[in-house]
Each structure stands twice: as structure tokens, then as C-alpha cells.
C-alpha positions as CSV (number, residue, x, y, z in Angstrom):
1,M,0.0,0.2,0.1
2,K,1.3,3.4,-0.6
3,T,1.5,6.3,2.0
4,K,-1.5,8.0,0.8
5,D,-3.6,5.1,1.4
6,L,-2.4,4.3,4.9
7,I,-3.2,8.2,5.7
8,L,-6.6,8.3,4.5
9,V,-7.4,4.5,6.2
10,A,-5.8,6.2,9.1
11,L,-8.2,9.2,8.7
12,V,-11.4,7.5,8.2
13,C,-10.6,4.9,11.2
14,A,-10.1,8.1,13.5
15,N,-13.1,9.7,12.1
16,V,-15.5,6.8,12.8
17,T,-14.1,6.4,16.1
18,L,-14.9,10.1,17.0
19,A,-18.2,10.0,15.5
20,A,-19.0,6.8,17.7
21,V,-17.7,8.6,20.8
22,A,-19.9,11.5,20.5
23,F,-23.1,9.4,19.4
24,A,-22.1,7.6,22.7
25,L,-22.1,10.9,24.7
26,L,-25.0,12.1,23.2
27,V,-27.2,9.1,23.9
28,G,-25.6,7.6,26.9
29,K,-25.9,11.2,28.9
30,A,-28.7,11.0,31.7
31,E,-30.9,13.7,32.5
32,S,-29.1,15.9,35.2
33,S,-30.6,16.1,38.7
34,A,-30.9,18.8,40.7
35,V,-29.0,18.8,44.1
36,A,-30.4,20.8,46.8
37,G,-27.7,19.6,49.8
38,V,-24.5,19.1,49.6
39,A,-22.2,16.9,52.3
40,S,-20.2,20.1,52.9
41,R,-21.1,23.7,52.7
42,S,-19.1,26.7,52.5
43,G,-21.3,29.0,54.9
44,D,-24.5,29.1,57.0
45,Y,-26.5,30.2,54.5
46,V,-28.8,28.1,51.5
47,M,-30.2,30.1,48.9
48,V,-33.0,28.8,46.4
49,T,-34.6,30.6,43.7
50,G,-37.9,29.3,42.2
51,N,-41.2,30.3,40.9
52,V,-43.4,31.8,43.2
53,A,-46.5,32.5,41.1
54,S,-46.7,32.0,37.3
55,S,-45.2,35.6,36.9
56,R,-43.1,36.2,40.1
57,E,-39.9,34.3,41.2
58,G,-38.7,34.3,44.4
59,L,-35.4,34.1,46.8
60,L,-35.5,31.3,49.6
61,V,-32.7,32.1,52.4
62,I,-32.4,29.0,55.0
63,D,-29.8,30.1,57.9
64,V,-28.5,26.8,58.9
65,V,-27.4,28.2,62.2
66,A,-31.0,29.8,63.2
67,K,-32.8,27.2,61.7
68,R,-34.9,29.7,60.2
69,A,-35.9,29.9,56.4
70,N,-37.2,33.2,54.9
71,L,-39.1,33.8,51.5
72,Y,-38.2,37.0,49.6
73,V,-39.9,38.4,46.5
74,P,-38.8,41.0,44.5
75,K,-40.4,44.2,44.6
76,A,-41.6,45.7,41.4
77,G,-40.3,49.3,40.2
78,V,-38.0,50.0,43.1
79,G,-36.2,53.0,42.3
80,A,-32.6,53.9,43.8
81,G,-32.1,53.9,47.1
82,G,-35.4,51.7,47.7
83,Q,-35.6,48.4,49.5
84,P,-35.8,45.9,46.5
85,W,-37.0,42.7,48.4
86,D,-39.9,42.1,50.5
87,L,-40.0,39.5,53.2
88,T,-43.1,37.5,52.5
89,S,-42.6,34.6,54.6
90,T,-40.6,33.4,57.9
91,R,-40.6,29.8,59.2
92,D,-38.7,28.1,62.3
93,L,-37.6,25.3,61.0
94,A,-36.3,23.8,64.4
95,K,-40.2,23.8,65.5
96,D,-41.5,22.6,61.7
97,F,-39.1,19.4,61.6
98,G,-38.3,18.9,65.3
99,A,-41.5,17.1,66.2
100,S,-41.1,14.5,63.4
101,A,-37.5,14.0,63.4
102,K,-37.2,11.6,65.7
103,P,-33.7,9.1,65.6
């Protein structure tokens, strides 16, 4: 075989291998799952955003040390210098989960 033929065969094999790997990664990719908690945390607060209503979003701030959860919703049309968030709900997590958490 000539050198050109060997190079052509090698390139075809490399392309087929790359295409097979790309296809395997595309097909075998599982849907990623949301992870709300981690084994090690970097601070004393956990913050999560989400929909409060169909057109509103909110920010849930969990204070791990104080065992409290606060839900903040942004105010509409707040000018400079105004408070941009409303505290709409607060929960005592120790009270909420204390009675049901039995070792």
C-alpha cells in the first residue's frame, strides 16, 4: 500500500471512532438531577430561587445556624435607594421539623 492510502485509512478510522464516541456521549447522557444539598457547605446560608407564582420569582434563604427559612420576593418598580425585596414569609425550621425528626 502507498503512504497516501495508509493515511486515508487512518483518517477514516479516526473519524469513525470520534463519531462513535460523540454518538455514545449524546445517547448515553442521563438527565441531570437537581441537588439541593451538599455534604460540605461553604457557609451558614443556603439560597434557592424558584417560582412563587406564574409571573413572580422568589428567593428562599435558609439560615442553617438559626434554623430559619425566609422567603423574599422582589418589589416591582423600585427606584434607586429603595428596598428591592419584600420578606413575604418566614418559618422556624426547628419547630417545623423538630416534632417529626425522631432518631
